[in-house]
C-alpha beads as a LAMMPS data file, in Angstrom:
LAMMPS data file: protein, C-alpha beads

330 atoms
329 bonds

1 atom types
1 bond types

-500.0 500.0 xlo xhi
-500.0 500.0 ylo yhi
-500.0 500.0 zlo zhi

Masses

1 110.0

Atoms # bond

1 1 1 -463.079 299.491 127.201
2 1 1 -462.234 300.845 130.554
3 1 1 -459.938 297.913 131.289
4 1 1 -457.893 298.637 128.299
5 1 1 -457.408 302.382 129.067
6 1 1 -456.283 302.074 132.828
7 1 1 -452.487 301.950 133.240
8 1 1 -451.027 299.018 135.023
9 1 1 -448.586 299.688 138.089
10 1 1 -445.850 297.168 137.994
11 1 1 -445.170 297.507 141.782
12 1 1 -448.682 296.444 142.597
13 1 1 -450.341 293.129 141.921
14 1 1 -453.751 292.654 140.535
15 1 1 -455.309 293.255 143.897
16 1 1 -453.659 296.725 144.147
17 1 1 -451.068 295.817 146.821
18 1 1 -447.305 296.456 146.645
19 1 1 -445.184 293.646 145.621
20 1 1 -442.752 292.022 147.982
21 1 1 -439.799 293.542 146.190
22 1 1 -441.184 297.015 146.518
23 1 1 -441.991 296.531 150.125
24 1 1 -438.499 295.309 150.764
25 1 1 -437.016 298.345 149.036
26 1 1 -439.228 300.617 151.061
27 1 1 -438.118 298.933 154.266
28 1 1 -434.511 299.364 153.218
29 1 1 -435.066 303.085 152.573
30 1 1 -436.678 303.522 155.971
31 1 1 -433.859 301.641 157.593
32 1 1 -431.255 303.783 155.851
33 1 1 -433.054 306.939 156.991
34 1 1 -433.171 305.617 160.544
35 1 1 -429.490 304.683 160.428
36 1 1 -428.542 308.091 159.033
37 1 1 -430.695 309.838 161.615
38 1 1 -429.200 307.741 164.394
39 1 1 -425.700 308.415 163.120
40 1 1 -426.392 312.142 162.974
41 1 1 -427.852 312.056 166.479
42 1 1 -424.889 310.067 167.747
43 1 1 -422.539 312.512 166.059
44 1 1 -424.343 315.413 167.678
45 1 1 -424.106 313.713 171.047
46 1 1 -420.402 313.037 170.509
47 1 1 -419.843 316.648 169.464
48 1 1 -421.740 317.873 172.494
49 1 1 -419.726 315.625 174.806
50 1 1 -416.517 316.673 173.090
51 1 1 -417.458 320.323 173.477
52 1 1 -418.229 319.827 177.150
53 1 1 -414.972 317.950 177.666
54 1 1 -412.993 320.588 175.796
55 1 1 -414.627 323.358 177.816
56 1 1 -413.774 321.540 181.057
57 1 1 -410.253 320.901 179.844
58 1 1 -409.760 324.528 178.902
59 1 1 -411.028 325.569 182.294
60 1 1 -408.626 323.149 183.953
61 1 1 -405.789 324.482 181.803
62 1 1 -406.671 328.032 182.743
63 1 1 -406.786 327.060 186.420
64 1 1 -403.484 325.250 186.083
65 1 1 -401.974 328.226 184.294
66 1 1 -403.257 330.519 187.004
67 1 1 -401.835 328.248 189.705
68 1 1 -398.504 328.123 187.867
69 1 1 -398.448 331.921 187.688
70 1 1 -399.336 332.200 191.368
71 1 1 -396.655 329.660 192.230
72 1 1 -394.144 331.586 190.145
73 1 1 -395.104 334.814 191.915
74 1 1 -394.762 333.084 195.278
75 1 1 -391.351 331.773 194.280
76 1 1 -390.355 335.235 193.087
77 1 1 -391.643 336.736 196.342
78 1 1 -389.673 334.141 198.320
79 1 1 -386.579 334.882 196.256
80 1 1 -387.170 338.577 196.917
81 1 1 -387.312 337.890 200.649
82 1 1 -384.164 335.782 200.415
83 1 1 -382.431 338.610 198.583
84 1 1 -383.534 341.087 201.237
85 1 1 -382.225 338.823 204.009
86 1 1 -378.968 338.302 202.117
87 1 1 -378.639 342.044 201.693
88 1 1 -379.250 342.618 205.402
89 1 1 -376.684 339.975 206.311
90 1 1 -374.122 341.466 203.919
91 1 1 -374.817 344.937 205.250
92 1 1 -374.442 343.682 208.834
93 1 1 -371.117 342.061 207.963
94 1 1 -369.962 345.261 206.342
95 1 1 -371.076 347.347 209.341
96 1 1 -369.109 345.084 211.667
97 1 1 -365.984 345.767 209.643
98 1 1 -366.747 349.444 209.086
99 1 1 -364.374 350.335 211.903
100 1 1 -361.581 348.772 209.847
101 1 1 -362.214 351.006 206.823
102 1 1 -359.376 353.195 208.015
103 1 1 -357.120 350.369 206.849
104 1 1 -358.602 350.727 203.349
105 1 1 -358.796 354.516 203.246
106 1 1 -357.138 354.652 199.835
107 1 1 -358.383 351.324 198.502
108 1 1 -360.784 351.239 195.520
109 1 1 -362.608 348.227 196.972
110 1 1 -364.504 350.542 199.331
111 1 1 -365.782 352.575 196.388
112 1 1 -366.785 349.362 194.596
113 1 1 -368.731 348.183 197.606
114 1 1 -370.490 351.513 198.060
115 1 1 -371.398 351.689 194.349
116 1 1 -372.778 348.127 194.347
117 1 1 -374.684 348.827 197.555
118 1 1 -376.282 351.936 196.024
119 1 1 -377.294 349.980 192.896
120 1 1 -378.953 347.280 195.009
121 1 1 -380.832 349.836 197.087
122 1 1 -382.117 351.383 193.860
123 1 1 -383.300 347.980 192.562
124 1 1 -384.911 347.181 195.901
125 1 1 -386.830 350.455 195.839
126 1 1 -388.026 349.821 192.290
127 1 1 -389.187 346.295 193.098
128 1 1 -390.929 347.353 196.295
129 1 1 -392.946 349.884 194.288
130 1 1 -394.099 347.228 191.809
131 1 1 -396.947 344.847 192.692
132 1 1 -395.903 342.239 190.160
133 1 1 -392.225 341.429 189.959
134 1 1 -390.767 339.783 186.906
135 1 1 -388.328 336.905 187.000
136 1 1 -385.856 339.019 185.020
137 1 1 -385.967 341.766 187.656
138 1 1 -385.488 339.291 190.499
139 1 1 -382.623 337.629 188.634
140 1 1 -380.992 341.001 188.091
141 1 1 -381.292 341.748 191.800
142 1 1 -379.919 338.302 192.679
143 1 1 -376.960 338.819 190.322
144 1 1 -376.266 342.240 191.873
145 1 1 -376.342 340.741 195.370
146 1 1 -373.988 337.952 194.292
147 1 1 -371.671 340.633 192.924
148 1 1 -371.882 342.459 196.238
149 1 1 -371.104 339.228 198.099
150 1 1 -368.026 338.797 195.943
151 1 1 -366.914 342.348 196.706
152 1 1 -367.504 341.719 200.405
153 1 1 -365.383 338.575 200.252
154 1 1 -362.580 340.565 198.624
155 1 1 -363.112 343.296 201.198
156 1 1 -362.892 340.802 204.063
157 1 1 -359.806 339.166 202.581
158 1 1 -358.143 342.565 202.165
159 1 1 -359.003 343.549 205.731
160 1 1 -357.653 340.250 207.068
161 1 1 -354.502 340.698 205.037
162 1 1 -353.955 344.212 206.369
163 1 1 -354.762 343.129 209.909
164 1 1 -352.227 340.333 209.599
165 1 1 -349.678 342.880 208.402
166 1 1 -350.610 345.117 211.322
167 1 1 -350.256 342.226 213.732
168 1 1 -346.830 341.549 212.306
169 1 1 -345.933 345.229 212.658
170 1 1 -347.266 345.217 216.212
171 1 1 -345.190 342.149 216.955
172 1 1 -342.148 343.838 215.455
173 1 1 -342.932 346.993 217.413
174 1 1 -343.290 344.930 220.573
175 1 1 -339.923 343.339 219.882
176 1 1 -338.388 346.758 219.253
177 1 1 -340.035 348.121 222.406
178 1 1 -338.673 345.196 224.388
179 1 1 -335.234 345.805 222.936
180 1 1 -335.548 349.505 223.693
181 1 1 -336.734 348.693 227.203
182 1 1 -333.752 346.421 227.686
183 1 1 -331.505 349.165 226.338
184 1 1 -333.186 351.725 228.617
185 1 1 -332.732 349.387 231.555
186 1 1 -329.056 349.061 230.695
187 1 1 -328.773 352.824 230.312
188 1 1 -330.561 353.358 233.632
189 1 1 -328.332 350.761 235.253
190 1 1 -325.255 352.438 233.841
191 1 1 -326.656 355.808 234.910
192 1 1 -327.190 354.537 238.430
193 1 1 -323.699 353.095 238.458
194 1 1 -322.305 356.373 237.145
195 1 1 -324.312 358.303 239.704
196 1 1 -323.095 355.966 242.411
197 1 1 -319.568 356.317 241.127
198 1 1 -319.972 360.081 240.913
199 1 1 -321.380 360.098 244.416
200 1 1 -318.468 358.032 245.631
201 1 1 -316.058 360.319 243.833
202 1 1 -317.846 363.324 245.278
203 1 1 -317.771 361.809 248.730
204 1 1 -314.135 361.021 248.206
205 1 1 -313.545 364.760 247.713
206 1 1 -315.213 365.509 251.038
207 1 1 -312.958 366.726 253.850
208 1 1 -312.702 364.254 256.708
209 1 1 -312.837 365.362 260.304
210 1 1 -311.503 363.480 263.322
211 1 1 -311.010 364.239 267.000
212 1 1 -313.982 366.585 267.223
213 1 1 -314.325 368.161 270.716
214 1 1 -316.321 370.927 272.434
215 1 1 -314.800 372.807 275.360
216 1 1 -316.013 375.607 277.600
217 1 1 -313.423 378.322 278.376
218 1 1 -313.300 380.901 281.165
219 1 1 -312.052 384.490 281.052
220 1 1 -308.439 383.329 281.175
221 1 1 -308.894 380.972 278.213
222 1 1 -308.672 377.940 280.449
223 1 1 -311.012 374.953 280.321
224 1 1 -314.151 375.516 282.360
225 1 1 -316.106 372.527 283.668
226 1 1 -319.114 374.616 284.696
227 1 1 -320.929 375.612 281.492
228 1 1 -322.761 378.401 283.291
229 1 1 -319.413 380.168 283.898
230 1 1 -318.161 379.808 280.310
231 1 1 -317.234 382.983 278.420
232 1 1 -316.207 381.213 275.267
233 1 1 -316.823 377.906 273.484
234 1 1 -314.071 376.180 271.534
235 1 1 -314.548 373.443 268.941
236 1 1 -311.376 371.560 268.030
237 1 1 -310.821 368.959 265.286
238 1 1 -308.281 367.463 262.903
239 1 1 -308.507 367.329 259.082
240 1 1 -306.705 364.181 257.839
241 1 1 -304.823 363.958 254.555
242 1 1 -307.101 363.359 251.523
243 1 1 -305.577 363.420 248.060
244 1 1 -309.031 363.288 246.442
245 1 1 -310.058 366.636 247.930
246 1 1 -309.198 369.558 245.649
247 1 1 -306.546 371.703 247.308
248 1 1 -307.250 375.335 248.065
249 1 1 -309.032 377.638 250.418
250 1 1 -311.750 375.964 252.509
251 1 1 -314.366 377.699 254.658
252 1 1 -315.618 375.554 257.520
253 1 1 -318.951 376.528 259.080
254 1 1 -319.801 375.657 262.698
255 1 1 -323.307 375.214 264.091
256 1 1 -323.934 374.705 267.822
257 1 1 -327.437 373.932 269.065
258 1 1 -328.291 374.372 272.788
259 1 1 -330.181 371.808 274.900
260 1 1 -333.259 373.979 274.377
261 1 1 -332.940 373.565 270.611
262 1 1 -331.769 377.108 269.968
263 1 1 -329.009 377.782 267.452
264 1 1 -326.132 379.913 268.661
265 1 1 -325.682 382.530 265.924
266 1 1 -323.119 385.034 264.782
267 1 1 -321.291 383.232 261.989
268 1 1 -323.319 384.442 259.026
269 1 1 -325.052 382.077 256.575
270 1 1 -324.162 379.399 253.998
271 1 1 -325.842 377.131 251.428
272 1 1 -326.456 373.472 252.058
273 1 1 -328.459 371.139 249.781
274 1 1 -330.361 373.998 248.233
275 1 1 -331.217 375.701 251.548
276 1 1 -329.675 378.636 253.378
277 1 1 -328.519 377.873 256.924
278 1 1 -327.299 380.149 259.728
279 1 1 -323.874 379.473 261.238
280 1 1 -322.608 379.871 264.790
281 1 1 -319.069 380.627 263.643
282 1 1 -316.751 379.916 260.725
283 1 1 -313.091 379.611 259.802
284 1 1 -311.188 379.675 256.539
285 1 1 -308.144 377.467 256.074
286 1 1 -305.710 376.672 253.264
287 1 1 -305.821 372.968 252.448
288 1 1 -302.910 371.370 250.552
289 1 1 -304.010 367.727 250.741
290 1 1 -302.036 367.317 253.961
291 1 1 -303.233 366.696 257.496
292 1 1 -304.127 369.752 259.528
293 1 1 -304.327 369.082 263.224
294 1 1 -305.670 371.208 266.046
295 1 1 -308.034 373.311 263.986
296 1 1 -309.996 375.523 266.420
297 1 1 -313.168 377.576 265.954
298 1 1 -314.296 379.919 268.754
299 1 1 -317.623 381.419 269.742
300 1 1 -317.986 384.137 272.372
301 1 1 -320.731 383.550 274.916
302 1 1 -323.207 386.451 274.994
303 1 1 -325.566 385.042 277.664
304 1 1 -325.446 382.399 280.352
305 1 1 -325.551 378.873 278.933
306 1 1 -327.478 376.062 280.567
307 1 1 -326.100 372.588 281.238
308 1 1 -327.285 369.766 278.980
309 1 1 -326.672 368.181 275.579
310 1 1 -325.137 370.444 272.921
311 1 1 -325.054 369.439 269.243
312 1 1 -321.996 370.389 267.190
313 1 1 -322.038 370.289 263.360
314 1 1 -319.344 371.157 260.803
315 1 1 -320.070 372.004 257.125
316 1 1 -317.832 372.634 254.127
317 1 1 -318.295 372.564 250.318
318 1 1 -321.980 371.598 250.688
319 1 1 -321.052 368.613 252.880
320 1 1 -321.845 367.930 256.509
321 1 1 -318.409 366.976 257.766
322 1 1 -319.406 365.941 261.264
323 1 1 -322.287 365.903 263.737
324 1 1 -321.837 365.038 267.414
325 1 1 -323.431 365.719 270.774
326 1 1 -321.595 366.834 273.894
327 1 1 -322.867 366.784 277.476
328 1 1 -321.985 370.043 279.248
329 1 1 -322.337 370.087 283.041
330 1 1 -322.812 372.751 285.691

Bonds

1 1 1 2
2 1 2 3
3 1 3 4
4 1 4 5
5 1 5 6
6 1 6 7
7 1 7 8
8 1 8 9
9 1 9 10
10 1 10 11
11 1 11 12
12 1 12 13
13 1 13 14
14 1 14 15
15 1 15 16
16 1 16 17
17 1 17 18
18 1 18 19
19 1 19 20
20 1 20 21
21 1 21 22
22 1 22 23
23 1 23 24
24 1 24 25
25 1 25 26
26 1 26 27
27 1 27 28
28 1 28 29
29 1 29 30
30 1 30 31
31 1 31 32
32 1 32 33
33 1 33 34
34 1 34 35
35 1 35 36
36 1 36 37
37 1 37 38
38 1 38 39
39 1 39 40
40 1 40 41
41 1 41 42
42 1 42 43
43 1 43 44
44 1 44 45
45 1 45 46
46 1 46 47
47 1 47 48
48 1 48 49
49 1 49 50
50 1 50 51
51 1 51 52
52 1 52 53
53 1 53 54
54 1 54 55
55 1 55 56
56 1 56 57
57 1 57 58
58 1 58 59
59 1 59 60
60 1 60 61
61 1 61 62
62 1 62 63
63 1 63 64
64 1 64 65
65 1 65 66
66 1 66 67
67 1 67 68
68 1 68 69
69 1 69 70
70 1 70 71
71 1 71 72
72 1 72 73
73 1 73 74
74 1 74 75
75 1 75 76
76 1 76 77
77 1 77 78
78 1 78 79
79 1 79 80
80 1 80 81
81 1 81 82
82 1 82 83
83 1 83 84
84 1 84 85
85 1 85 86
86 1 86 87
87 1 87 88
88 1 88 89
89 1 89 90
90 1 90 91
91 1 91 92
92 1 92 93
93 1 93 94
94 1 94 95
95 1 95 96
96 1 96 97
97 1 97 98
98 1 98 99
99 1 99 100
100 1 100 101
101 1 101 102
102 1 102 103
103 1 103 104
104 1 104 105
105 1 105 106
106 1 106 107
107 1 107 108
108 1 108 109
109 1 109 110
110 1 110 111
111 1 111 112
112 1 112 113
113 1 113 114
114 1 114 115
115 1 115 116
116 1 116 117
117 1 117 118
118 1 118 119
119 1 119 120
120 1 120 121
121 1 121 122
122 1 122 123
123 1 123 124
124 1 124 125
125 1 125 126
126 1 126 127
127 1 127 128
128 1 128 129
129 1 129 130
130 1 130 131
131 1 131 132
132 1 132 133
133 1 133 134
134 1 134 135
135 1 135 136
136 1 136 137
137 1 137 138
138 1 138 139
139 1 139 140
140 1 140 141
141 1 141 142
142 1 142 143
143 1 143 144
144 1 144 145
145 1 145 146
146 1 146 147
147 1 147 148
148 1 148 149
149 1 149 150
150 1 150 151
151 1 151 152
152 1 152 153
153 1 153 154
154 1 154 155
155 1 155 156
156 1 156 157
157 1 157 158
158 1 158 159
159 1 159 160
160 1 160 161
161 1 161 162
162 1 162 163
163 1 163 164
164 1 164 165
165 1 165 166
166 1 166 167
167 1 167 168
168 1 168 169
169 1 169 170
170 1 170 171
171 1 171 172
172 1 172 173
173 1 173 174
174 1 174 175
175 1 175 176
176 1 176 177
177 1 177 178
178 1 178 179
179 1 179 180
180 1 180 181
181 1 181 182
182 1 182 183
183 1 183 184
184 1 184 185
185 1 185 186
186 1 186 187
187 1 187 188
188 1 188 189
189 1 189 190
190 1 190 191
191 1 191 192
192 1 192 193
193 1 193 194
194 1 194 195
195 1 195 196
196 1 196 197
197 1 197 198
198 1 198 199
199 1 199 200
200 1 200 201
201 1 201 202
202 1 202 203
203 1 203 204
204 1 204 205
205 1 205 206
206 1 206 207
207 1 207 208
208 1 208 209
209 1 209 210
210 1 210 211
211 1 211 212
212 1 212 213
213 1 213 214
214 1 214 215
215 1 215 216
216 1 216 217
217 1 217 218
218 1 218 219
219 1 219 220
220 1 220 221
221 1 221 222
222 1 222 223
223 1 223 224
224 1 224 225
225 1 225 226
226 1 226 227
227 1 227 228
228 1 228 229
229 1 229 230
230 1 230 231
231 1 231 232
232 1 232 233
233 1 233 234
234 1 234 235
235 1 235 236
236 1 236 237
237 1 237 238
238 1 238 239
239 1 239 240
240 1 240 241
241 1 241 242
242 1 242 243
243 1 243 244
244 1 244 245
245 1 245 246
246 1 246 247
247 1 247 248
248 1 248 249
249 1 249 250
250 1 250 251
251 1 251 252
252 1 252 253
253 1 253 254
254 1 254 255
255 1 255 256
256 1 256 257
257 1 257 258
258 1 258 259
259 1 259 260
260 1 260 261
261 1 261 262
262 1 262 263
263 1 263 264
264 1 264 265
265 1 265 266
266 1 266 267
267 1 267 268
268 1 268 269
269 1 269 270
270 1 270 271
271 1 271 272
272 1 272 273
273 1 273 274
274 1 274 275
275 1 275 276
276 1 276 277
277 1 277 278
278 1 278 279
279 1 279 280
280 1 280 281
281 1 281 282
282 1 282 283
283 1 283 284
284 1 284 285
285 1 285 286
286 1 286 287
287 1 287 288
288 1 288 289
289 1 289 290
290 1 290 291
291 1 291 292
292 1 292 293
293 1 293 294
294 1 294 295
295 1 295 296
296 1 296 297
297 1 297 298
298 1 298 299
299 1 299 300
300 1 300 301
301 1 301 302
302 1 302 303
303 1 303 304
304 1 304 305
305 1 305 306
306 1 306 307
307 1 307 308
308 1 308 309
309 1 309 310
310 1 310 311
311 1 311 312
312 1 312 313
313 1 313 314
314 1 314 315
315 1 315 316
316 1 316 317
317 1 317 318
318 1 318 319
319 1 319 320
320 1 320 321
321 1 321 322
322 1 322 323
323 1 323 324
324 1 324 325
325 1 325 326
326 1 326 327
327 1 327 328
328 1 328 329
329 1 329 330
């Protein structure tokens, strides 16, 4: 009765064990679960490795990016230094030519340079106050400096052009000065010749004197050999014919100097070469461009004269006509 009411399991045999088919299916299920679990585990491992790799890669990228930024900043800083050095060099060049600005006093290029220089100084101040400098700011500064360099080149070219013009003017002035000097030399030469000619003409107008003598006279008007007994001195001379001398009244001044160097006076004074001289005696004659012989000028002795060398001089019209020494004996 009981055998008929108990259900029969098709997966089990009569002994209550699983059949081979069922066991095989169960093994397949377990295998599939193990495969799925292994696949999931492998996937998790792969994901973990991928995550680690990605994290490392991101870190490397960040480091690389940071290095790139630092390199860029270094390059910008170097460019900034280059710009500063360029600016100093340009400024030094400009300072060296600053003394030539007088040549460009009315030239707009000076104003352009000064305006560009002020703009660069402003940019430099702004960049020096900023810790981080952008490439755009550095480029702007570089462009401004290049503009300034161009202005400086134009400035230098203009200065050189003006200096060349000045050199040409100096050369022309030198030529003109040389010509003027040559002309002055010719004028001076002609002046000297004229002066010499005038002097010769003036000398030609001078009265000539010949036969100049000095005699001592006694009380009777006779020649006295003993100078200590003389009461009068007589100077005699001849005036030859001279057509170059202007005719008219002529005053001849006589000067007699004793052996002691004393001038015998009494003839008044006269002018000679800008000075006033005392005369021993004088005589006025009428000259008509003809010879006058035996002209005599007297001087009365006022004190005893000593023997020795006496100097006799004749003057007329600001000329010294004659000068001669005479030995007077006792």
